ZAGUVO-68579 format. One line per field, with one value per residue (C-alpha): residue number from 1; y, z, x. Coordinates in steps of 0.5 Angstrom, whole numbers, m for minus. Layout:
<pts>
n <- [NUM  ...] .
v <- [Y  ...] .
w <- [Z  ...] .
u <- [X  ...] .
</pts>
This chain:
<pts>
n <- [1  2  3  4  5  6  7  8  9  10  11  12  13  14  15  16  17  18  19  20  21  22  23  24  25  26  27  28  29  30  31  32  33  34  35  36  37  38  39  40  41  42  43  44  45  46  47  48  49  50  51  52  53  54  55  56  57  58  59  60  61  62  63  64  65  66  67  68  69  70  71  72  73  74  75  76  77  78  79  80  81  82  83  84  85  86  87  88  89  90  91  92  93  94  95  96  97  98  99  100  101  102  103  104  105  106  107  108  109  110  111  112  113  114  115  116  117  118  119  120  121  122  123  124  125  126  127  128  129  130  131  132  133  134  135  136  137  138  139  140  141  142  143  144  145  146  147  148  149  150  151  152  153  154  155  156  157  158  159  160  161  162  163  164  165  166  167  168  169  170  171  172  173  174  175  176  177  178  179  180  181  182  183  184  185  186  187  188  189  190  191  192  193  194  195  196  197  198  199  200  201  202  203  204  205  206  207  208  209  210  211  212  213  214  215  216  217  218  219  220  221  222  223  224  225  226  227  228  229  230  231  232  233  234  235  236  237  238  239  240  241  242  243  244  245  246  247  248  249  250  251  252  253  254  255  256  257  258  259  260  261  262  263  264  265  266  267  268  269  270  271  272  273  274  275  276  277  278  279  280  281  282  283  284  285  286  287  288  289  290  291  292  293  294  295  296  297  298  299  300  301  302  303  304  305  306  307  308  309  310  311  312  313  314  315  316  317  318  319  320  321  322  323  324  325  326  327  328  329  330  331  332  333  334  335  336  337  338  339  340  341  342  343  344  345  346  347  348  349  350  351  352  353  354  355  356] .
v <- [0  7  11  17  22  19  26  22  28  31  37  42  46  50  55  62  67  70  75  78  76  80  78  73  69  72  68  62  61  55  53  48  43  47  50  55  62  61  59  58  54  56  55  55  48  46  48  46  42  48  45  42  38  35  28  28  26  29  24  26  24  29  35  35  33  31  33  29  33  39  43  37  37  44  44  40  43  48  45  43  50  53  48  51  59  58  62  56  59  61  55  59  61  52  48  54  53  45  48  49  44  38  41  43  36  32  27  27  19  19  18  21  24  23  31  34  40  43  50  51  57  59  65  63  65  63  62  59  65  71  71  71  68  61  60  53  49  43  38  33  25  19  14  7  3  m4  m10  m15  m15  m12  m16  m11  m9  m8  m2  m3  2  7  14  16  22  27  29  35  33  26  30  34  33  36  35  33  26  23  22  18  13  15  10  5  3  2  m3  m6  m8  m11  m15  m17  m13  m6  m2  m1  m1  3  3  7  8  4  m3  1  0  8  8  5  9  15  10  10  3  m2  m8  m14  m16  m20  m19  m11  m6  m3  3  7  13  20  25  22  20  23  24  22  24  16  14  19  18  9  12  15  9  4  8  10  2  2  0  1  4  3  8  7  5  m2  m6  m10  m15  m17  m17  m23  m27  m26  m30  m36  m37  m38  m32  m29  m21  m18  m11  m5  m1  6  13  17  15  7  8  1  m4  m10  m13  m19  m21  m19  m19  m18  m19  m24  m28  m28  m27  m30  m24  m26  m26  m26  m20  m18  m16  m11  m8  m10  m7  0  m1  m1  6  9  7  10  16  18  14  14  21  22  17  19  18  24  20  22  30  30  29  32  40  38  37  40  40  44  42  40  46  54  56  55  47  49  47  40  39  41  33  28  31  29  31  40  40  47  47  52  57  57  61  59] .
w <- [0  m1  5  4  6  0  m5  m11  m15  m13  m9  m14  m19  m25  m24  m28  m28  m34  m32  m35  m42  m47  m42  m43  m38  m34  m34  m30  m24  m18  m13  m8  m10  m6  m9  m3  m4  m13  m13  m9  m7  m11  m18  m24  m26  m19  m19  m27  m28  m33  m34  m37  m39  m43  m40  m44  m41  m41  m43  m39  m43  m36  m37  m42  m43  m48  m47  m54  m59  m56  m60  m60  m54  m54  m60  m57  m51  m54  m57  m51  m48  m55  m54  m47  m48  m43  m46  m47  m43  m51  m52  m51  m43  m44  m45  m40  m33  m35  m36  m29  m27  m29  m27  m20  m18  m22  m16  m20  m21  m26  m34  m36  m32  m32  m32  m33  m36  m34  m34  m30  m30  m21  m21  m20  m18  m17  m26  m30  m33  m31  m25  m31  m28  m30  m29  m31  m28  m30  m25  m24  m22  m24  m27  m31  m28  m31  m36  m39  m43  m41  m40  m42  m41  m47  m43  m48  m43  m41  m46  m45  m46  m51  m58  m56  m52  m55  m58  m53  m46  m41  m34  m35  m40  m34  m31  m34  m34  m27  m26  m31  m29  m22  m26  m30  m24  m20  m26  m25  m31  m32  m37  m41  m49  m49  m56  m58  m59  m67  m63  m67  m62  m60  m55  m48  m42  m44  m50  m57  m60  m66  m68  m73  m76  m81  m85  m84  m79  m76  m72  m70  m75  m72  m71  m64  m60  m58  m62  m58  m59  m58  m63  m69  m68  m68  m75  m77  m75  m79  m86  m85  m86  m90  m87  m88  m83  m84  m81  m80  m77  m74  m70  m64  m68  m73  m67  m64  m71  m72  m64  m68  m74  m69  m72  m66  m68  m64  m60  m57  m53  m54  m50  m47  m39  m41  m49  m53  m50  m53  m50  m47  m47  m48  m43  m47  m41  m36  m42  m44  m48  m51  m55  m60  m55  m61  m61  m70  m72  m74  m68  m64  m69  m68  m60  m61  m65  m61  m56  m60  m60  m52  m49  m52  m55  m56  m60  m65  m72  m78  m80  m74  m75  m77  m70  m66  m68  m66  m59  m53  m52  m45  m40  m33  m29  m32  m37  m36  m38  m45  m48  m44  m46  m53  m52  m51  m57  m63  m69  m70  m66  m60  m53  m52  m49  m47  m50  m56] .
u <- [0  2  5  m2  3  8  10  10  13  20  21  21  16  17  12  10  3  0  m5  m9  m14  m8  m4  4  7  13  20  19  22  24  18  16  12  7  1  0  m2  m1  m9  m15  m20  m25  m20  m24  m18  m22  m30  m30  m23  m19  m14  m9  m2  3  7  14  21  27  35  40  48  52  53  46  40  34  28  26  21  20  15  12  9  10  5  1  0  m3  m8  m11  m10  m14  m19  m21  m19  m14  m7  m2  6  10  16  23  19  17  23  26  21  24  31  31  27  30  38  34  33  37  39  46  45  38  38  30  26  19  16  9  7  1  m3  m9  m15  m12  m18  m24  m32  m38  m39  m33  m29  m30  m22  m16  m10  m7  m1  3  8  12  12  18  19  24  19  21  16  18  13  13  8  1  m6  m12  m19  m24  m28  m35  m40  m36  m33  m26  m28  m34  m32  m29  m24  m23  m15  m13  m9  m16  m15  m22  m22  m18  m23  m26  m19  m18  m26  m25  m17  m21  m25  m18  m14  m20  m20  m12  m11  m6  m11  m15  m18  m23  m28  m31  m40  m39  m34  m29  m21  m19  m13  m10  m11  m6  m3  m4  m5  m2  m3  1  m5  m6  1  m2  2  m5  m8  m14  m13  m13  m19  m23  m16  m9  m5  2  7  11  5  8  15  14  10  15  21  18  15  24  24  20  15  8  4  m5  m9  m15  m22  m21  m25  m25  m28  m22  m18  m23  m24  m16  m17  m21  m19  m12  m9  m6  m5  1  m1  2  2  5  7  11  11  11  15  13  10  8  0  1  m7  m14  m20  m26  m33  m30  m26  m18  m16  m8  m5  1  8  14  16  16  24  21  20  24  29  24  24  32  32  28  33  39  34  33  36  43  42  49  50  45  47  43  38  35  37  29  27  33  30  24  28  31  38  40  45  45  50  51  54  60  59  57  62  63  55  58  61  56  52  50  53  52  48  48  45  40  43  50  56  61] .
</pts>
């Protein structure tokens, strides 16, 4: 059992405020992981759910670090903020806050950190959006779960979210997910596989889904699912190696039919938090179905390339230049370590913020 007073996040956060309808976020600053006077109990985020967030990774190769595909995450945060009419911090504020919080919390040993940028409405009244006060904060923690094949429960009745918020990361989207996850754990499963109202596979909780099905690599098309950054990366890695990925509606019945024909499909998930994970068991109702337990060589290679891009970024080859251009590089100490930082980055990359 988890102790009630356990602080799951590391002790320091980076915070920036925006006050006024047409104002911009100020420079971020490090403070303790405590809301304190930054927000009221009447905050719109608490009363009405005006809160959005991202999930990101920082990979450390002392003295430098990589925030993988930071621009993609910022663009998705912009879309989420726009959906709730929240002001979004500029990219420069976004990455400065991330740099500050990584430096402040790095313990000298961690090689990867999980980052949670959050934008929320801090003011509040009887009616929503009457007080234009907003907070941008970046939380950080060490988060490295080890899974050996996931068990997934198909959710056949509860909707994941409403259509207008299906492709953004609003806090309210995850209420139904949290409730469904309790159901999954009671059934001995790790997560939920969501369906739409027509029996099409959408995504797992916090994860996108791929299938090797009848000789094809398929994944649900965008529109009613979250456009995952890791999903995008895996598609690019697959297509870059000559594989064809089909983005389309996938009925659960297709998977069940393949199982009935003893053509065990391979299912895997992608996410920033968990990377690439194989699904070993699918529970539909009260029945368990074993899925393909041998990862195709294609996927094994993609996993290796993903690790090269992220955990071994300092030796990543030129073929990853486009993805690296969407990433942010920083250093763990002051600019005096800029020369050391350059020695741990891919060829041609400068850590942002250093001087020559």
